[in-house]
Every structure is written in structure tokens, then in C-alpha cells.
MDTraj code that builds the backbone (N, CA, C; nanometers):
import mdtraj as md
import numpy as np

residues = "MET VAL LYS LEU VAL PRO ASP PRO ARG GLU VAL LEU PRO PHE LEU GLU LYS LEU LEU PRO LEU LEU LYS LYS ALA ALA GLU GLU ILE SER ASP PRO GLU ALA ARG GLY VAL ALA GLU ARG ALA PHE ASN THR LEU GLN ARG ALA GLN GLU THR THR GLU ALA ARG THR ALA ASP PRO ALA ALA VAL LYS SER LEU VAL THR ASP PRO VAL GLY GLU CYS CYS GLY TYR ASP THR ILE GLU PRO ILE SER GLU TYR LEU THR ALA VAL SER CYS SER LEU THR ASN SER ARG ASN PHE GLU LYS ASN ARG VAL ALA SER SER PHE GLN".split()
xyz = np.array([
    [-2.3608, -2.5357, -0.6392],
    [-2.3755, -2.6180, -0.8095],
    [-2.2685, -2.5497, -0.8624],
    [-2.2469, -2.3914, -0.8587],
    [-2.1429, -2.3176, -0.9183],
    [-2.0123, -2.3443, -0.9155],
    [-1.9902, -2.4216, -0.7602],
    [-1.8727, -2.4856, -0.7535],
    [-1.8368, -2.5997, -0.8274],
    [-1.9271, -2.6773, -0.8693],
    [-1.8879, -2.7771, -0.9899],
    [-1.8675, -2.7607, -1.1203],
    [-1.8909, -2.6176, -1.1495],
    [-1.8539, -2.5706, -1.2875],
    [-1.7236, -2.4801, -1.2851],
    [-1.6369, -2.5120, -1.3575],
    [-1.5009, -2.4385, -1.3592],
    [-1.5123, -2.2970, -1.3666],
    [-1.6116, -2.2832, -1.4825],
    [-1.6208, -2.1384, -1.5290],
    [-1.7622, -2.0719, -1.4968],
    [-1.7918, -1.9833, -1.4541],
    [-1.9379, -1.9628, -1.4088],
    [-1.9928, -1.8889, -1.5370],
    [-1.9355, -1.8669, -1.6445],
    [-2.0213, -1.8505, -1.7726],
    [-2.0791, -1.9730, -1.8124],
    [-2.0114, -2.0779, -1.8131],
    [-2.0830, -2.2089, -1.8130],
    [-2.2588, -2.2096, -1.7761],
    [-2.2814, -2.1728, -1.6727],
    [-2.3992, -2.1725, -1.5875],
    [-2.4761, -2.0777, -1.6614],
    [-2.4691, -1.9387, -1.7259],
    [-2.5391, -1.8476, -1.7684],
    [-2.6581, -1.8694, -1.8463],
    [-2.6314, -1.9901, -1.9425],
    [-2.7705, -2.0044, -2.0260],
    [-2.8711, -2.1092, -1.9397],
    [-2.8455, -2.1439, -1.8304],
    [-2.9434, -2.2166, -1.7268],
    [-2.9989, -2.1239, -1.6368],
    [-2.9420, -1.9972, -1.6037],
    [-3.0079, -1.9229, -1.4892],
    [-3.1553, -1.8714, -1.5351],
    [-3.2018, -1.8684, -1.6618],
    [-3.3236, -1.8297, -1.6607],
    [-3.4367, -1.9318, -1.5886],
    [-3.3944, -2.0540, -1.5862],
    [-3.4747, -2.1708, -1.5421],
    [-3.4617, -2.1870, -1.4151],
    [-3.3440, -2.1680, -1.3499],
    [-3.2797, -2.2154, -1.2651],
    [-3.3324, -2.1075, -1.1269],
    [-3.2948, -1.9930, -1.1686],
    [-3.3265, -1.8863, -1.0546],
    [-3.4648, -1.8736, -1.0062],
    [-3.5731, -1.8865, -1.0979],
    [-3.7197, -1.8756, -1.0326],
    [-3.7477, -2.0036, -0.9508],
    [-3.6858, -2.1010, -0.9640],
    [-3.7082, -2.2509, -0.9100],
    [-3.6457, -2.2382, -0.7854],
    [-3.5200, -2.1773, -0.7732],
    [-3.4569, -2.1730, -0.6308],
    [-3.5130, -2.0683, -0.5435],
    [-3.5781, -1.9562, -0.6101],
    [-3.6278, -1.8479, -0.5298],
    [-3.7719, -1.9149, -0.4962],
    [-3.8281, -1.9825, -0.5500],
    [-3.9667, -2.0561, -0.5066],
    [-3.9286, -2.1469, -0.4092],
    [-3.8144, -2.2311, -0.4169],
    [-3.7770, -2.3298, -0.3040],
    [-3.7298, -2.2487, -0.1955],
    [-3.6731, -2.1444, -0.1780],
    [-3.6251, -2.0881, -0.0741],
    [-3.7213, -2.0139, 0.0063],
    [-3.8600, -1.9831, -0.0857],
    [-3.9548, -1.9316, -0.0072],
    [-4.0588, -2.0294, 0.0612],
    [-4.0544, -2.1514, 0.0011],
    [-4.1632, -2.2622, 0.0365],
    [-4.1153, -2.3759, 0.1298],
    [-4.0011, -2.4014, 0.0879],
    [-3.9445, -2.5234, 0.1830],
    [-3.9694, -2.5282, 0.3407],
    [-4.0152, -2.6277, 0.3975],
    [-4.0466, -2.6046, 0.5205],
    [-3.9221, -2.6365, 0.6076],
    [-3.8599, -2.7183, 0.5870],
    [-3.7153, -2.7650, 0.6301],
    [-3.6263, -2.6352, 0.6399],
    [-3.6059, -2.5725, 0.7547],
    [-3.4964, -2.4438, 0.7479],
    [-3.3774, -2.4753, 0.7119],
    [-3.3186, -2.5952, 0.7274],
    [-3.1603, -2.6374, 0.6617],
    [-3.1952, -2.6310, 0.5022],
    [-3.2861, -2.7071, 0.4485],
    [-3.2849, -2.7072, 0.3089],
    [-3.3238, -2.5636, 0.2604],
    [-3.3976, -2.4744, 0.3242],
    [-3.4349, -2.3747, 0.2596],
    [-3.3208, -2.2718, 0.2991],
    [-3.2114, -2.2634, 0.3712],
    [-3.1202, -2.2065, 0.4016],
    [-3.0064, -2.2322, 0.2762],
    [-3.0059, -2.3653, 0.2341],
    [-2.9260, -2.4237, 0.1231],
    [-2.9521, -2.3494, -0.0045],
    [-3.1260, -2.3578, -0.0245],
    [-3.1824, -2.2973, -0.1303],
    [-3.1329, -2.1251, -0.1404],
    [-3.1388, -2.0754, -0.0104],
    [-3.1217, -1.9400, -0.0481],
    [-2.9926, -1.9235, -0.0821],
    [-2.8737, -1.9745, -0.0368],
    [-2.7632, -1.9709, -0.0621],
    [-2.7160, -1.9988, -0.2042],
    [-2.7941, -2.0838, -0.2530],
    [-2.7692, -2.1378, -0.3974],
    [-2.8255, -2.0164, -0.4841],
    [-2.9512, -1.9703, -0.4585],
    [-3.0071, -1.8736, -0.5190],
    [-2.9149, -1.7300, -0.5444],
    [-2.8503, -1.7060, -0.4168],
    [-2.7696, -1.5698, -0.3961],
    [-2.6703, -1.5968, -0.5045],
    [-2.5905, -1.7102, -0.4906],
    [-2.4565, -1.7492, -0.5807],
    [-2.4942, -1.7310, -0.7019],
    [-2.6074, -1.7935, -0.7358],
    [-2.6390, -1.7952, -0.8782],
    [-2.6820, -1.6200, -0.9202],
    [-2.7274, -1.5751, -0.8410],
    [-2.7861, -1.4480, -0.8758],
    [-2.6388, -1.3582, -0.8994],
    [-2.5601, -1.3764, -0.7933],
    [-2.4473, -1.3010, -0.8045],
    [-2.3581, -1.3334, -0.9380],
    [-2.3606, -1.4699, -0.9759],
    [-2.2838, -1.4998, -1.0961],
    [-2.3337, -1.4546, -1.2074],
    [-2.4864, -1.4233, -1.2036],
    [-2.5512, -1.3746, -1.3170],
    [-2.5396, -1.2156, -1.3582],
    [-2.5292, -1.1565, -1.2126],
    [-2.4804, -1.0073, -1.2070],
    [-2.3263, -0.9814, -1.2577],
    [-2.2255, -1.0680, -1.2208],
    [-2.0954, -1.0158, -1.2345],
    [-2.0251, -1.0977, -1.3615],
    [-2.0882, -1.2064, -1.4081],
    [-2.0359, -1.2671, -1.5032],
    [-2.0602, -1.2252, -1.6559],
    [-1.9612, -1.2090, -1.7352],
    [-1.9648, -1.1569, -1.8441],
    [-1.9993, -1.2739, -1.9563],
    [-2.1011, -1.2952, -2.0115],
    [-2.0697, -1.4116, -2.1485],
    [-1.9843, -1.3192, -2.2639],
    [-1.9025, -1.4341, -2.2905],
    [-1.7895, -1.3858, -2.3811],
    [-1.8579, -1.5137, -2.5075],
    [-1.8522, -1.4564, -2.6157],
    [-1.8787, -1.5338, -2.7318],
    [-1.8119, -1.5031, -2.8409],
    [-1.7868, -1.5513, -2.9549],
    [-1.7080, -1.4978, -3.0528],
    [-1.8147, -1.4401, -3.1618],
    [-1.7612, -1.3438, -3.2157],
    [-1.8287, -1.2596, -3.3083],
    [-1.8071, -1.3122, -3.4512],
    [-1.9041, -1.3707, -3.4844],
    [-1.9308, -1.4188, -3.6551],
    [-1.8698, -1.3401, -3.7448],
    [-1.9138, -1.2073, -3.7425],
    [-1.9024, -1.1091, -3.8204],
    [-1.7378, -1.1069, -3.8400],
    [-1.7010, -1.0844, -3.7115],
    [-1.5247, -1.0727, -3.6915],
    [-1.4384, -1.1663, -3.7507],
    [-1.4864, -1.3023, -3.7087],
    [-1.4155, -1.4121, -3.7599],
    [-1.4270, -1.4324, -3.9149],
    [-1.5710, -1.4092, -3.9655],
    [-1.5818, -1.4621, -4.0859],
    [-1.4837, -1.3543, -4.1809],
    [-1.4630, -1.2115, -4.1096],
    [-1.3717, -1.1240, -4.2025],
    [-1.2095, -1.1682, -4.2022],
    [-1.2007, -1.2403, -4.0748],
    [-1.0593, -1.3022, -4.0832],
    [-1.0466, -1.4111, -4.1568],
    [-1.1588, -1.5110, -4.1846],
    [-1.1460, -1.6387, -4.2557],
    [-1.1578, -1.6053, -4.4147],
    [-1.2459, -1.4919, -4.4494],
    [-1.2552, -1.5013, -4.6000],
    [-1.1204, -1.4482, -4.6557],
    [-1.0579, -1.3690, -4.6449],
    [-0.9470, -1.3273, -4.6964],
    [-0.8475, -1.4207, -4.7366],
    [-0.8000, -1.5032, -4.6311],
    [-0.7109, -1.6178, -4.6527],
    [-0.7863, -1.7077, -4.7466],
    [-0.9020, -1.7277, -4.7456],
    [-0.9616, -1.8388, -4.7987],
    [-0.9701, -1.8116, -4.9545],
    [-1.0250, -1.6813, -4.9772],
    [-1.0307, -1.6285, -5.1103],
    [-0.8995, -1.6034, -5.1870],
    [-0.7797, -1.5831, -5.1143],
    [-0.6493, -1.5629, -5.1745],
    [-0.5914, -1.7192, -5.2191],
    [-0.6194, -1.8339, -5.1361],
    [-0.5412, -1.9364, -5.1696],
    [-0.6244, -2.0466, -5.2420],
    [-0.7670, -2.0428, -5.2614],
    [-0.8513, -2.1495, -5.3155],
    [-0.8380, -2.1039, -5.4459],
    [-0.8626, -1.9809, -5.4944],
    [-0.9065, -1.9249, -5.6146],
    [-1.0575, -1.9373, -5.6919],
    [-1.1257, -1.9623, -5.5777],
    [-1.2973, -2.0180, -5.6129],
    [-1.3375, -1.8578, -5.6525],
    [-1.4359, -1.8733, -5.7425],
    [-1.5158, -1.7528, -5.7639],
    [-1.6198, -1.7122, -5.6423],
    [-1.6791, -1.8130, -5.5711],
    [-1.7491, -1.7904, -5.4484],
    [-1.7010, -1.8659, -5.3440],
    [-1.6432, -1.8163, -5.2506],
    [-1.6133, -1.8780, -5.1350],
    [-1.7054, -1.8667, -5.0047],
    [-1.8262, -1.8370, -5.0552],
    [-1.9091, -1.8183, -4.9483],
    [-1.9473, -1.9439, -4.8530],
    [-1.9726, -2.0653, -4.9218],
    [-2.0034, -2.1726, -4.8436],
    [-1.8588, -2.2062, -4.7468],
    [-1.7569, -2.2023, -4.7979],
    [-1.6323, -2.2270, -4.7274],
    [-1.6153, -2.1612, -4.6192],
    [-1.6226, -2.0335, -4.6428],
    [-1.6119, -1.9074, -4.5436],
    [-1.7129, -1.9437, -4.4097],
    [-1.8507, -1.9409, -4.4738],
    [-1.9289, -1.9773, -4.3686],
    [-1.9388, -2.1057, -4.2762],
    [-1.8598, -2.2052, -4.3488],
    [-1.8483, -2.3320, -4.2605],
    [-1.7058, -2.2976, -4.1541],
    [-1.6085, -2.2453, -4.2071],
    [-1.5190, -2.2286, -4.1452],
    [-1.5399, -2.1121, -4.0040],
    [-1.6226, -2.0179, -4.0367],
    [-1.6970, -1.9343, -3.9344],
    [-1.7717, -2.0103, -3.8341],
    [-1.8679, -2.0946, -3.8787],
    [-1.9478, -2.1686, -3.7842],
    [-1.8557, -2.2516, -3.6859],
    [-1.7606, -2.3419, -3.7323],
    [-1.6778, -2.4220, -3.6607],
    [-1.6060, -2.3523, -3.5827],
    [-1.5405, -2.2435, -3.6175],
    [-1.4362, -2.1402, -3.5388],
    [-1.5277, -2.0891, -3.4321],
    [-1.6402, -2.0253, -3.4422],
    [-1.7339, -1.9652, -3.3313],
    [-1.7481, -2.0961, -3.2457],
    [-1.8129, -2.1857, -3.2878],
    [-1.8569, -2.3073, -3.1832],
    [-1.7661, -2.3233, -3.1176],
    [-1.6322, -2.3516, -3.1652],
    [-1.5165, -2.3963, -3.0854],
    [-1.4738, -2.2865, -2.9502],
    [-1.4830, -2.1852, -3.0317],
    [-1.4293, -2.0683, -2.9348],
    [-1.5687, -2.0402, -2.8272],
    [-1.6533, -2.0722, -2.8517],
    [-1.7830, -2.0436, -2.7585],
    [-1.7712, -2.1640, -2.6676],
    [-1.7358, -2.2625, -2.6957],
    [-1.7476, -2.3973, -2.6147],
    [-1.5971, -2.3748, -2.5255],
    [-1.5227, -2.3114, -2.5702],
    [-1.3673, -2.2779, -2.4893],
    [-1.3004, -2.3915, -2.4971],
    [-1.2985, -2.4740, -2.6399],
    [-1.2318, -2.5610, -2.6914],
    [-1.1242, -2.5342, -2.7606],
    [-0.9962, -2.5335, -2.7057],
    [-0.8864, -2.5131, -2.7850],
    [-0.7723, -2.6158, -2.7913],
    [-0.8137, -2.7313, -2.7768],
    [-0.7229, -2.8352, -2.7680],
    [-0.6976, -2.8742, -2.9209],
    [-0.5701, -2.8714, -2.9664],
    [-0.5023, -2.8897, -3.0959],
    [-0.5738, -3.0202, -3.1623],
    [-0.5822, -3.1280, -3.1247],
    [-0.6695, -3.2203, -3.1852],
    [-0.7810, -3.2101, -3.2223],
    [-0.8457, -3.1506, -3.1106],
    [-1.0061, -3.1319, -3.1283],
    [-1.0283, -3.0269, -3.2612],
    [-0.9503, -2.9182, -3.2647],
    [-0.9626, -2.8270, -3.3285],
    [-0.9300, -2.9070, -3.4869],
    [-0.8118, -2.9588, -3.4985],
    [-0.7858, -3.0264, -3.6603],
    [-0.8903, -3.1106, -3.6891],
    [-0.9369, -3.1852, -3.5996],
    [-1.0438, -3.3098, -3.6191],
    [-1.1696, -3.2401, -3.6982],
    [-1.2092, -3.1026, -3.6573],
    [-1.3237, -3.0158, -3.6731],
    [-1.3223, -2.9773, -3.8213],
    [-1.1956, -2.9465, -3.8471],
    [-1.1722, -2.8937, -3.9960],
    [-1.1561, -3.0236, -4.1030],
    [-1.1524, -3.1505, -4.0523],
    [-1.1305, -3.2437, -4.1684],
    [-1.2462, -3.2818, -4.2255],
])
top = md.Topology()
chain = top.add_chain()
for i, resn in enumerate(residues, 1):
    res = top.add_residue(resn, chain, resSeq=i)
    for name in ("N", "CA", "C"):
        top.add_atom(name, md.element.get_by_symbol(name[0]), res)
traj = md.Trajectory(xyz[None], top)
């Protein structure tokens, strides 16, 4: 299954549910070939969990980068709603590893 995913970090959110099921399957399946596949899948996912580092955008750091430029150019007394929106969209795009120019531009319209 990990081979189907280009980046192992994409599997991390699902490991909490997948690992116990694969371990149970590896212990309880009577067919030796299917049991072997379940064991290999369990070992691969466990190795991915141990070696893969989840990378996410830090909302506080993004907000500090967004707040100053927005505050300088807009002239609003309170820029909180604008900077919160820009921070949320920026973090979401970064966490989903979506850096396509068209997608980013459409998110801010």
C-alpha cells in the first residue's frame, strides 16, 4: 500500500487504524501466503511510522509572515480576520503539499 503513495507522510494519519488491523490479520489469517502479505505490510507501515517525520506548516510562523505585509498595505485598524484567513489557506495548501500556481491563486480569490 505504501508503494501506491508517492510520499510516506501521506500515510501517517491512517496508521493508528491500519497497524492494529494488519497485526491482527498477520496473527489470525490461516492462509500462510495471505498471512505473509499481512506481515510484510505491517512491517512496512511500522517502519514508515518510525522513520517518517510529519511535516506541517507552523500557523504561528505563517501568521507572523502574513500579518506584517497585510497590515502595511491594507490600512485596516484590525487585520485579524484577513491574516487568519491567509494563514489558514497557506497552512492548508502547505500541509497538502500543493504548490501549483493555479491552485494557490484560486484559493486566494
